[in-house]
C-alpha positions in Angstrom: 0.0 0.0 0.0 1.3 3.5 -0.9 1.3 6.0 2.0 0.4 9.6 1.6 4.1 10.7 1.6 4.8 8.3 -1.3 1.8 9.6 -3.2 3.0 13.1 -2.9 6.5 12.1 -4.1 5.0 10.7 -7.3 2.5 13.4 -7.9 3.1 15.3 -11.2 5.4 18.3 -10.9 2.7 20.6 -12.3 0.4 19.6 -9.4 3.2 20.6 -6.9 4.7 23.7 -8.5 3.5 26.7 -10.5 5.1 27.0 -14.0 7.4 29.8 -12.7 9.2 27.2 -10.5 9.7 24.7 -13.4 13.1 24.3 -15.0 13.5 27.0 -17.7 13.6 24.4 -20.5 10.2 23.1 -19.5 8.3 26.4 -19.2 6.0 27.0 -22.2 7.0 30.6 -22.6 10.7 29.9 -22.5 10.2 27.0 -24.9 8.5 29.3 -27.3 11.4 31.7 -27.3 13.8 28.8 -27.9 11.9 26.6 -30.3 9.3 29.0 -31.8 5.6 28.6 -31.5 5.5 25.6 -33.8 7.7 23.7 -31.3 5.0 23.8 -28.6 2.1 21.4 -28.2 -1.5 22.8 -28.3 -1.7 22.6 -24.5 1.6 24.5 -24.1 0.4 27.2 -26.5 -2.8 27.6 -24.5 -0.7 27.8 -21.3 1.2 30.8 -22.8 -2.2 32.5 -23.4 -3.7 31.6 -20.0 -0.5 32.6 -18.2 -1.6 31.3 -14.8 -3.6 28.4 -13.6 -5.4 27.8 -10.3 -4.4 26.4 -6.9 -2.9 23.0 -7.5 -3.3 23.3 -11.3 -0.8 25.0 -13.7 -1.7 26.9 -16.7 -0.6 24.0 -18.9 -2.9 21.7 -16.9 -5.8 24.1 -17.4 -4.9 24.2 -21.2 -5.0 20.4 -21.4 -8.3 20.3 -19.5 -9.8 22.7 -22.0 -8.4 20.6 -24.9 -9.9 17.5 -23.4 -13.3 18.9 -22.4 -13.9 20.7 -25.7 -12.2 18.3 -28.0 -9.3 20.4 -29.2 -8.8 24.0 -30.2 -11.7 23.9 -32.8 -14.0 22.9 -30.0 -12.8 25.8 -27.8 -13.6 28.0 -30.8 -17.1 26.6 -31.0 -17.7 26.8 -27.2 -20.0 29.4 -26.0 -18.6 32.1 -23.7 -20.8 30.7 -20.8 -19.4 27.2 -21.4 -15.8 28.4 -21.1 -16.5 30.5 -18.0 -18.0 27.4 -16.3 -14.6 25.7 -16.3 -12.9 26.1 -12.9 -10.1 28.6 -13.3 -11.5 30.3 -16.4 -12.4 33.9 -15.8 -13.4 36.6 -18.1 -9.8 37.6 -18.9 -8.7 34.1 -19.8 -11.8 33.5 -21.9 -11.3 36.8 -23.8 -7.7 36.0 -24.4 -8.5 32.6 -25.9 -11.3 33.9 -28.1 -9.3 36.9 -29.3 -6.2 34.7 -30.1 -8.4 32.3 -32.2 -10.0 35.2 -34.0 -6.6 36.7 -34.8 -5.6 33.4 -36.3 -8.7 33.3 -38.5 -8.1 36.9 -39.7 -4.5 36.1 -40.5 -5.5 33.1 -42.6 -8.0 35.2 -44.5 -5.4 37.9 -45.3 -3.0 35.3 -46.5 -5.6 33.6 -48.8 -7.5 36.6 -50.2 -7.9 36.0 -53.9 -6.5 38.6 -56.3 -9.8 38.2 -58.1 -12.9 36.5 -56.9 -13.7 34.5 -60.0 -12.7 31.0 -58.7 -15.1 29.4 -56.3 -12.5 27.2 -54.7 -10.3 30.2 -53.9 -13.2 32.1 -52.5 -14.3 29.1 -50.4 -10.7 28.8 -49.0 -10.7 32.5 -48.3 -14.0 32.7 -46.6 -14.0 29.4 -44.7 -12.4 30.9 -41.5 -15.4 33.1 -41.1 -17.6 30.0 -40.5 -15.3 28.0 -38.3 -16.7 27.5 -34.8 -20.2 28.5 -35.9 -22.9 26.3 -34.4 -25.7 28.0 -36.3 -26.1 29.2 -39.9 -24.4 32.4 -40.9 -25.0 34.2 -44.1 -22.7 36.9 -45.5 -22.0 38.8 -48.6 -18.7 39.7 -50.4 -19.0 43.0 -52.2 -16.8 43.7 -55.2 -16.1 46.6 -57.5 -16.0 46.6 -61.3 -12.6 45.0 -61.3 -13.6 42.3 -59.0 -11.7 43.8 -56.1 -12.9 43.4 -52.5 -14.9 46.4 -51.2 -16.4 45.0 -48.1 -17.8 41.9 -46.4 -21.1 42.0 -44.5 -22.8 39.6 -42.2 -26.3 39.5 -43.4 -27.8 37.1 -40.8 -26.8 34.7 -38.1 -28.8 32.1 -36.2 -32.1 30.6 -37.3 -32.4 30.7 -41.1 -34.3 33.8 -42.2 -36.9 34.1 -45.0 -35.2 34.5 -48.4 -36.9 37.9 -48.9 -35.0 39.3 -45.8 -31.6 38.0 -47.1 -32.3 39.5 -50.5 -33.2 43.0 -49.2 -30.2 43.1 -46.9 -27.8 41.9 -49.5 -29.0 44.6 -52.0 -28.9 47.3 -49.3 -25.3 46.6 -48.4 -24.3 46.4 -52.1 -25.8 49.7 -52.9 -24.4 51.3 -49.7 -20.8 50.7 -50.9 -21.5 51.2 -54.6 -20.6 47.6 -55.4 -20.8 46.3 -59.0 -20.9 42.6 -58.1 -21.3 40.4 -55.1 -20.9 36.8 -53.9 -22.9 35.4 -51.0 -21.9 32.5 -48.8 -23.3 30.6 -45.9 -22.5 27.5 -43.9 -24.4 24.3 -43.2 -23.7 23.5 -39.5 -24.4 19.8 -40.4 -21.2 19.9 -42.5 -22.9 18.8 -45.7 -22.8 21.5 -48.3 -25.5 20.2 -50.7 -28.0 23.0 -51.3 -31.5 22.7 -49.8 -34.7 23.8 -51.6 -34.6 27.0 -49.5 -31.1 27.7 -50.7 -32.2 27.3 -54.3 -35.1 29.7 -53.7 -32.8 32.3 -52.0 -30.4 32.0 -55.0 -33.2 32.6 -57.5 -34.5 35.6 -55.6 -31.0 37.1 -55.3 -30.5 36.6 -59.1 -33.8 38.4 -59.9 -33.0 41.3 -57.6 -29.5 41.7 -58.9 -30.7 41.8 -62.5 -33.2 44.5 -61.6 -30.4 46.6 -60.0 -27.9 45.9 -62.7 -25.6 44.1 -60.3 -23.5 41.0 -61.1 -24.4 38.1 -58.9 -21.3 36.0 -59.2 -21.9 33.0 -57.0 -23.6 31.5 -54.0 -21.2 29.3 -52.0 -22.2 26.9 -49.3 -19.4 26.0 -46.8 -19.4 22.4 -45.4 -17.0 20.6 -43.1 -13.3 20.1 -44.0 -12.6 21.5 -47.4 -16.0 20.8 -48.8 -18.2 23.5 -50.4 -20.9 23.8 -53.0 -20.8 26.5 -55.7 -23.9 27.5 -57.7 -21.7 29.0 -60.4 -19.6 25.9 -60.8 -22.8 23.8 -61.1 -24.3 26.2 -63.6 -27.3 27.0 -61.4 -27.2 30.8 -61.4 
């Protein structure tokens, strides 16, 4: 039988010491300086963001707990604010730091993948995909372009419960006219992960096409984002 003293002797170092008391080569922040961020595990990267843990739990332990509880960083991204705050040791500051860091990563990816032109559906899907990562509900947005197919603006048209097609159409046209766009693309996600269009998607696309023709706007594509790298393009399938 192992007595209490022996149990404490074999307890993990992180349970006995805060990170600041670890050897320098094992501290996540120092490892990042030495190896670069790519040399750290997901849990160690989270520890750098969280900075401190709780009594008896290091920041790295807390990071690993979050990874386990929410099934990885993508799960942390999808988690509601209330769900993160319910984790012992997670306050408003830590939650905000995690959400902000994930969003910075998404925006960086979008900047690096922005197409020179917006003519290719695969390129547009790659560019816009980070906007939908972590979304539990449907989100519908428009990409507004000038006469040379350069990006003028992006607008979130609706989020949450799918809205009637007439509402989507009115808002898309209003935003296009507001920035004097010559063309536009719309995109939305299917939280199920399957990008195949529904009858409601078909109706929305038809209504958008009719409205665009009336206003002399070019409706270039309607793209549905699914899981992984999957997407559906109405233009690619000759359904515009």
